[in-house]
Structure formats: C-alpha cells, structure tokens
N, C-alpha and C positions, 0 to 999 in steps of 0.2 A: 484273522484267517490262517489257524496256523499250521506251519508243517509237518508236525507231530498227526494234526488230522486226517491231512492230507495222504498222507504214509498208511494211517489206521485204517483209513478207507480204501484205499490200495488193496493192502493186505486183505481184507473181508472179500472183496471181489475175486483178487485172486484165488481166492481159497474156494471162491463159489466156482470159478472155470475150471477148479482142479477138480472137482465132483463134490464139493461139499454139499451136504442136505442144505434147501431153501431156509429152513426149521433154525438147521443150529449154526448157520450166519445171523439169523435173524437177530438168535438171542446173543451173539457176539457185538454186533449192530447195538443193541440195546443197552449192551454194559457200557459202551463208551457215547454214546450220542443221548443227546434230550432234546437236541436239535441240531442241523445241518446245514449250510446255506447254500442254496443253489450252485453259487459261485465255485463250489469247494466241489461238488459235482462233477461240474466242466473241468473243473482243471485237471481232478483225479483221472477222467475219462480220458483226456489229452494223454496225461502224464502215461497211464496207462497203455494206449493203441501206440503212444514213440518210444515204448520202452523197449526194451529186451526181454521182455516177460514172455515173451511168444503167443500175447495176446491181440490178435487182428480185431480190426474193425466191423469182420464179419461175425468173429465170437463175441465183441459185443453188444450187435445189434440182435444176433440169436437170440441170447438173454434177457435184452431189452426190458419187457415184460418185469422179469424176476429184479432187475435191478433199481425198477419204480416200484415196486412192492415192498421192497426194502427201505426205500424212503419213504413212503406211504405215513402220515404223521407225523413226520420228522422234519421236513423241510421248513424251514422258517420263511414265514410271507411277509413282502416286504411293500408296504404301504407308501404309493406315490401321488401327490395331488393330481386333480384331473383327472384320474382315470377311469374313474366313474361319469366323468360325462360322456352324453349316447354318440358323441362323434368320434369318442377316443379308439384308436385301434386298439387298445387294449379290450376298452369295452365293447365294440363291435366284434373282437374275436370270441368274448365270452358271451354274445348275444347271441353269434353263429351256432356256439355249440351248443346253445340250449333249442335253437328251432331243429337242429338237425338230432339230437338226443326226442325230442316230442315227435319228429316222422319215424323215427326207431320202435318209439313207443306203436304209433298208428300201423306199421309194418306188420309187428307184431300181431297186434289185434286185428288184423285181415286175415293173418296165415291162419291164426286160432280158429275166425268166424267162417273161412273156407274149408278147413279140416271136419267142423263140425255141420254144414251144410250138404243137404243131399239133392239141390233144385238148380236143375242146370243153367235156368236164365238168371238163378241171384250168384251162383257161381262167375256168368260170365262177368257179370256188374262188379261182382267183386276183384274177380282176377285184371280189369279193368283200374276198379280203384289201387288194387296192388301197385300196378303198373306206374299210374300216376304220382304214387308215395314214395319208389323209388326212385321216380326220376327228381323228386325233392332232396332224397338222402344222396343223389349222385350228386351232388352239388360240393358236396365237401369237398370233391378235388380244387376249384375254383379258392375256398380255405387253405387247403395245401398249398397252391401254388402261389396265393401271398402270400405265407410264410415262409416257402423256401424264396422267391425271388426278390424278395424285401425285409424280412426280418432277417434270413441267415446272412447278408451279407454285410449288415453292421454289425452280427453279430462275431464273424469273422474279422473283423476290423478291429474289433478290441481282444480277439484272440483264441473265442472261442468256437473252433474251426471243429470239433470232435463231436458237439452235443449234435449239430447241425447234420453231420454227417454220416449220422447211425439212425439220425429219426427223418432222414429224407430218406436212405434204404427202405425205413419200415414202413414210410406213407406208399413207396412203391408198393410194398404187397400187400399193404391195406386194399391200392386203389384194384388189384389182379382180385384178389376177394373178393371185391365186391364187383366186379363183371363176372365171376363165378355165377354169385348169388344173382344177379341180375338175369344173367344168361338161362339159370334155370325157372325163375318166377316167368320167364316167357314161353316156355316150354309147356305153361299147364294149360290142359289140363290131362295130357300126354302123359307126361311126368309125375310121381305121384307128390302129395303136399309134402310132405314129411322128407322126402330130399329136398324140396326146395327150403323147408325151415332148417334141416340142419346146413344147408350151405348160408345162408342166411345168416344162421348164430353166430358159426364159425369167423366171419365175415365181423357181426356186430360186437362181438367179444374183443378183437382186436380193435374197430373202433373208438368202441367205450375206452380202452386202457390207454389209445394215442390220446383221449381228452383228458384222462388224469396229468401225462405227461404235460403236454401241451398247458392246462391250470396252477400244477404245482412244482413245476421243475423250468420247462420255458420260458414261461412269464416272469418268474422268479428271477432270473437269472437277467431276462431285459431288464425289468423293474429294476434290478441291483447295478445295470452298466448302461444301460441308452441314458441319454441327455434329452430335453425336452425339445431340440432340436433334428433329435432322430426320428423319434416320433411325430414331429410336423415333417419329416420327409417322408414315413409311410404312409402319413393320411393324404399326405397330395398324390403320390403315387398310385396311391389303391383304387382308383377308379379304372386306371388301364384293366383291372385283372376283374373288376365287380365283388361281388357279395353273396352269400352262400345265403339264398332262403332271404336272409333278411336285406333293409337296408339301411345307414344311418339314417336316421330321423331329423338329427342338426348335423352342423357343421361344426368339427373342433374348435376354437379360435382360445388359444391359451393366453395367461394375462403374460404379459412380460414386465418384468422387471429390470431396470437402467439404474446401477447404480454411478454416481460421482466419486469422484478419488476420496473426497470427504466419510460418504454413507460407508463407502467399501473400508475405509480405515476405521469408523466407527465398529461397524458389524464387525473386522477385525480383534478390534479391542474388547468386545464383549466376551466378558466372564474373566477377564486379565485384569489382574491389580494395576500392571503398571500404566501409569499415569502419561499422557501423551499430549503432544502439541502438534500443529503443524499449521504451517503458509503456504500460502497455495495463489501466486498471481495470476493473474488472466491470460496469461500464455500458456496457461499448461501445466507449468514447474512448480511443481511442490516438498516441502522437506518434512518432514514427521521427525520430532525430537521424545525419544523414550527413555523415561528415568528409568533408572534401575538399582537395585541398592547398593553397586560398586562405582554406578557413574551412570553417563547417559551416552545412550546410541541415537547417533542420528541418521535416518533412512533421508534419500531425495532422488524424485525422479526428474526428469525430464525428457518429454515427448519427442521422439526422432522429426526430422520433417520429412515431409510427405514429397514425395518425388509427384511430378505431372507424368501424367501415363502419355508416352509419346508413340507408342504404335496404333499406327489410324489402319482401325480392317475394312474403309474404304479404298485404301491408297493400291494402286496397281501394283503387282509382284509378276517378276518371272513367271510362269505355268508351264511348263510342258512344252507346246511348241509355239507358245503366244501368252499372252500375262491374264491375269485374273486378280480380281481382290477378294480377302477373304470373306467376303458377304457374298461373293459372284460365287466363289466355287462354293459355301455352303448351301447355296441356292440350286446349285447345279447339282449334288450331290440328293439333298433331297427331293428333288424332283425326276429323279431317277425311275424309272419302274418296277421297284425290285427295295425290298429288303438286304440293307447292307451291315454287316458287322465285320469291325476289325480287329485280330488279338496279333499283338504284338511280339517279336520275337524272346522277350521273357516270358511269354505265356500270358501277358496281364489284358483283360478285357479291355481296350482302347476308344472304342468308337463308335459306336452306329447312328445311321440315320433317320431322317423321320417323313420317311416317303410318305407312312399314310399317319392317322391317330393312332395311339398307342392302343387304344381300344379296337383295333382291325389288325392290326399286325398278328403273321401267322405266328409269326415268333415274336411273343414279347418281349420287350425290354424297356428300360427306365434306368431313369441314373443312376441308382441306387447300385446298379450291377457293374458300373462304370469303374474300373482300380480293381478289380474281381480276378484271382486265379484263374483259368479256363474252366480247369480240372472243379474246381466247386459249383461253377455255372451247369453243371451236369446232372443228373440222377445218376449215383451210385452203379447201377444195372446198367448204365452206359460209359464206366469211366474207362472200359478197356479197349474200347472203340477209339473213344475220344485221342486216347495216348497212340494206339497203334495210327490212325491218321496223322496224328501231328509230326510225331517222329519219322512216317514215310514223306512227308512235304518237308519235313527239318533237314531230311539227309538227302534230299534229292533223288529217293525214289520213283517220286511221283512227282509229278506239275498240278492235278487237282486229283481231286475224286469227285462222283457227282450222285445223287439218288433223286428217289420220286416218290410221290405216296399221293395216295386219296384222303383228303379227307372229309368223310361223308356229312360230318356237320357243319362243315361249312361251307359244303359245294366248290368244293377247289383241288383242283389237281395241282401238287406242290413241286416243284423241281428248287432240290437243294444242290450248291455248288463249292467246297471247300477249294479256296486257291492259294499255292505259295505265293507269298511275294519276294520277291527278289530286287536287291539294286543292281544297278549297272555292270560288278565286278561277280555280279551273282549269288553275291552272299545275303543268306536266308534274315530276313527282318519283321514276316510275320505271318499271317494267315489271314487272307480276305471272302469270308462269308457270305454269298450272296444266297438272298432266299424270293423266287417265284411265282406267282399262282399263275401257273400255266394253260388253266382250263379255257378259257378266251381263246388261246390258239388252236386249242382241239377242236372248237367249235364253228373254225371257220370253214365254211364250204362252198365257197364262189370267191370268185378276182377283183376286187376293189377296182381296177382298170378299165374292166371290162362292163361290170354294173353303171362306169362311167356313160358308157356309149348310149 
C-alpha cells in the first residue's frame, strides 16, 4: 500500500469534486491502476475528509456512486477461509443481497403486469401481491442495521471510520427513498402506476448501487482487516437484529488452531535458510539459537508469573447509602424496567444494562458497541442534534432532555431521557440515557387499591 498510490487516488477524487467529468477521471484512473486495495480506498477517503482540501463528508456522500463506479472492476478480491460457509457473516450478507435482488425483480414484474392489466379484480390482487413483495424488500432495513451496528464499530476500531460514516449517510437516503416508493404503491389505484414505477426505480437504482459498494468495497475492507474473532463476534450478536428474508441454515463453528511455541517457531522458520535449535523445559521457558553467517543469535522466552485474581464479585462494597456486591448491583440494574445506557465524559459508550433480551430492546445494544464514540453510534443525519444535546448537558445549560414517540410497529409509546451525570462537586461525568415503554401506563384506567376492595 504505497503512499504514492493513495496520493494519486486523492488527486483523482479531488479533480472529480472540482468538476472534472466522470469519463476523464476514469481515463486517468485506468492509466495508473490495474488493481486497487479496498484498504487504500478507505485510507484515501479518510485523508480526503480530514485534510484541508475543503472536501466534506457531505461531498463524498453526494458523489458516492461516482466513486463506486470509478473503482468498479479494479478492486482486488480478498479470499479468506470459511467465508463461503452458510453461517459465516459474509456468506449471510451476500445471501441476503441475493434474496433482496430477487424481491426487487418480483416487484418490477408485478408493476409491469399491473400496468398492462385492465381487470379491476386482478388489479386488486396484483396490488396486494405488490405490497407483500415490498414488505420483503423493506427487510433491507434489518440488513443495514446489522451492518451499521455490528460491522461498523469493528471497522472504526481498526481506523476505518470514513467509509462507515459515508455509507451510513447513503443508507439513510435509501431508507427515505424506499418509504416514498412504498407510500406511492399504497396509493394505487388512485395514483397512476407510472408514478409508482418511477418512485420505485429511483429507490432500486440507489439500492442496487449500495449492494455493489457492500460486496466490492465494504466486504473487501473487512476481509483485509478483520480477524476470525471479529467475525465470531458478529455471528454471535447477529441474532439480536435478525436477518433479511433469509435465515442461516447452519451455525458457523470455525476451525481453531492452537500453536505451541515449538510449532510457532517452525512456522516462523519456514522458508528461511537459517537453522535454529530450541530447548523448552516443562515450565514454559524456551531458548532458540539461530545460526547466521556472522555468528549465532539466541532468543529466550520466560513466561510471566500469573497472579491470582484477587477481586471478589460477591464481596460487599460501600454503595451509596448501603452496601452491595458487584453481582447484586448488576442484578439490580438488569431488573430496572427500562433500558439504560451510559456514555462517559469522553463521549465513549461505556455501559448498557440487560433489562430485556437483545431482540426485544427498543434501542438495540450489543457488546460490539462498547468503547465506541457516541457520535459513531448515531446515523449521520442525527449528528447535529446529538452534538447539541451533549453540549448543553456538558456545559450545564440543561440537566436533561426528554422526548417521546409512538412505535406503531412495536405497539409501544416510547419515552426517552438524556440526563447529565455529575459528581458531588458538580463536575460533568457523562450522560445517562434511559428508555421506557410507557404504553402500559397510558392504558391504566382503574385504581389498583380500589379494585382490591
């Protein structure tokens, strides 16, 4: 990954942002590249958005499709073992895209059939089928949420924070286009079918472009960056979000390799002309002697003494106006009838409780999100609002913000509070978010004690 290649890529994209035609940029690109690493694309976008070039996140997002077309056919494929297993996150991701593409094709056929028919009864049935298929297409929201909540945090931990930010912004635009297309379909037959087709094709074009970006750029970055443990974490936490149209037919259980020091040394020596000898006593120490033309090099290893875990989670600790063990405190937090999230004073997502199973959460949280900057936990379109809330709480302009909304799909009336957490000296220590379903309280129409009489 030569720095010159990244500079050339930056130069090409800057030309594009400054008004150069897509054709001229493509020609320049083809002159310098026969293959490009997805990692290089990520680094280039990061440097471009964080430089003094004047190119903003919004600029990159607005030209996202042009960027994708620029790299089409040039991005190097990355082969990683196990990714073709039915339960591997990469394979599930691709199978979902296949199923979503098939649903898109069915919607197109139904729209064509609707346009050609003049039988009222048949039009009614076609309309019902159309809405069912649009319901399947709409499951892309699950696919996107898994991507944004499970894959993006790990990407950011490896320093690839620009592609997730751009892609999340485009995801939200696609969500909006789908809502418009579905709303138009729901107005049939009052609305002309040609208008519905137009709305749907605008959505479909952006949606299919995103599939290309996911499979040709995003997954290539992940395959180059992620370790097996990263994929395992995604696989284990995916159930909390669910899947789009398809479900895994098998659980992915990777083959794990454990190397002894001797095997690791043999692997390191493979392909080397240097001869080595090793002595390894039973206490784990070993010594390796490597012969070189100029003499011998001796490498020694002595394991550190393992210290006993001294902290006892069951021991009672002073806690507020009483005492609790860590286990008891955790149980209490998990039994509170609300979802709690704590973001510390450095704006890092530090804790959430388990008041309900992950798949029942109003705002889904998974372990992958712990340690993530709060700004990266929200869609780009909400960033300005999040920043204003945290600024007001941090600076003492407000002690809390409250908001509420009705979730029709879940049948809940959700109340959300963002409260500043301050210590005894009044110093800001973070933000506590607590979320409740208050629909049961709104449904109360009797007096408990009166009913007991």
